[in-house]
N, C-alpha and C positions, 0 to 999 in steps of 0.2 A: 858211307857204304850202307846200302839197303839190302837186307837179307830177305829173300823171297821164300815163303813157306806155303806150299800147296798142300791142302788137306782134302784128300779124297774120302768121301763119306757116302753112306747109304742111310736113309732115314729110318730103316727098319733094323739097324744095327745098334744095340744098346751101348756098345763100347764107344761108338762115335759120340753119343750123348754124354757118356761119362768122361770123355776126353775134353769136353767143352771148357771146363775150369782151367785146365792147363793151357789151352789155346787162348783163353781170355787174358791170361798173364802175358802171353806173347804180344797180344794186340795192344797192350799198354805201352809197349816198347816202341818209341817213334821210329826206330831204325829197322823195324821188322814189318814186312807187308804180308799179311795172311790172306790167302784166297781159298774159298771153299769150292771144291770141284766135285762133280757127280761121278759115282761109280755104283751102278746098280748091281748088286751081288747076283741076282737071279733074273736077268732080263727075259722077257718073253722069247721063246716058249719054255724056258726052264721052269719047272714047277717051283712054287714058293713053299716055305716051311709051314707046318701046322702045329699049333701049340698043344694039341692033344696027343701028338706023337711023342716018342721018347726023347728025341734030341734036344728040343728047346727047354723043357723043364730041367733036364740034367745040366745043361750049360748055365742056365740061370741059377740053379742051386749051387753049383760048384764054383762059378766065376762071377756072374753078373751081380747077384745079391751081395756077396762078400765085398766086391769092389765098391758098389753103391753105398754100402754101410760105412766103409772107410772114408768115403768122400762126403758122406752126409747128404746124399741125393736120394729123393723118394722116387722109386720106379717100381713097376710091376709088369710081369709078363703079360702082354696084351692078349685078349681073348679072340681077336679078329682071326678068322680061319677060312681059307688059308691066308697067310700074311699078304698084305697088299703089295702090288708092284709100285715102284716109285718113279717111273718114267714121267708121269704127268706132274708130280711134285717137283721134279727136276726141271721140267720145261718152265714152270713158274719161277724157279730159282733164277733162271736167266733174267726174267723181268725184275726180280728183287735185286739182283746185282746191278742192273742198269739204274736203279733208283737208290743205290747205296743202302739197301736193307737186307742184304744176304745173311748177315749174322743173326739179326732178329728173326727173320723168316725161318731160318734153319732151327734156331732154338725153339720157336713156336711149333714147328713141325714135330720135333722130338717130343715136346711136352704133350702135344695132341695124341701121339701114339703111345708113349710110355707112361704117361700120367693120367690122361683122360680116356684111354682105351678107345680112340676113334679110328675109323678106317680111313687112313690118309691116301688111299687110292681112289677115293670117291671125289668127284668134282665139287660137291657142296662143302665137303670138309676142307679141301684145298682152298676154296673161296673164303671160307671162314678164317682159316689160318692166315691167308694173305691179307684179308681185311684187317685182322688184328694188329698187323704191323704197318698199316697205312697204305697198302696197295689198292688201287682202284679196281672194283669188281668187274667193270666192263673191260678194262685192260687185261685182267686175268682171264676172262672168258675168251677174248681174242687170242691170247697166248696159247690157251689150251687147244684151240682149234687151228693153230698155225702149222701148216705143213713145213714151213721153213724152220720153225723152232724145233719141231720134232726131228727133222733131219740134223739140226745142230746138236741136239741131245745125243743122237746115235753116233755122231762124229766124236763128241766128247767122250762117250763110252769107249769107242774104239781107240781113241788117244790114250785113255787111262790104261786100258788092257794091253795094247800092242806097242805103244811108244814108250810109256813110262814103265810098264810091267807090273801094274797094280793087280794083286790077286786077292787081297783082303782089305778090310777097312776097320778102323781108320788107317788110311795110307798117308803118312806124313812125309813130305819130301822137302828137305831144307837145302836150298841152293843146288838142287839136282840129286841130293843124297837121300835115298829112301831109308827111313828109320823103321826097323822092325817092331812089331808089338804095339802096345798102347803106352807111349812115353809119358812120364810124369812131367810136371812143370819144372822140377829140378833138372831132370835129364835134358829137356828141351833147352833150358837156359844154358846148360853146360855146352851143348852143341853150338848154340849161338855164340857164346863167349869164345869158344875155340876157333870158330870161323873168323871172329874179329881179331883174335890174336894172330892167326895165320895171315890175314890181310895186312895187319900192321907190320908183320915181319917181312912180308913180300915188298911192301912199300918202302921199308927201310933199306932192303937190299938193292932196290932200284936207285 
């Protein structure tokens, strides 16, 4: 039995970065298939957040920094203002997925934003991040200019919002069940184990 886990993320969400450790544990389980899926929190024309306003510093002080300290992850509120849109980064995620590099690309994108304070909405930064995980720069430029890939990204966004019902990230969906909040590795394992128990019970009944 393969258990499918869809992880809807936005590269400007620190909680998505902080959830990576728990997801890495799932990836070590040969019976679990983890797929990264895009969900831009504030797609154009919705204004993105500004670090100099009240909201971001408060959330980081109250929730992000305490969680990061517990997990031992070095992060800082990026100074990029307004925060970048991530549509183009997600277009290149399509390319990374096709080359089996989605996990490395996503981790590198988080680090570029939350550790290196880089503007991940800029083509040159996306190119650098993609190159760091082995993607060809010419292929990345073609992807960024592709009308078809842009349409696919918008379709993926619509799927997340209107079919799955994602409203926040990380949005973790295990075999179709949406888990609220930022689940720990322990909680994710319990969900996976319960699904396996139920599958075994159903098999025995048949």
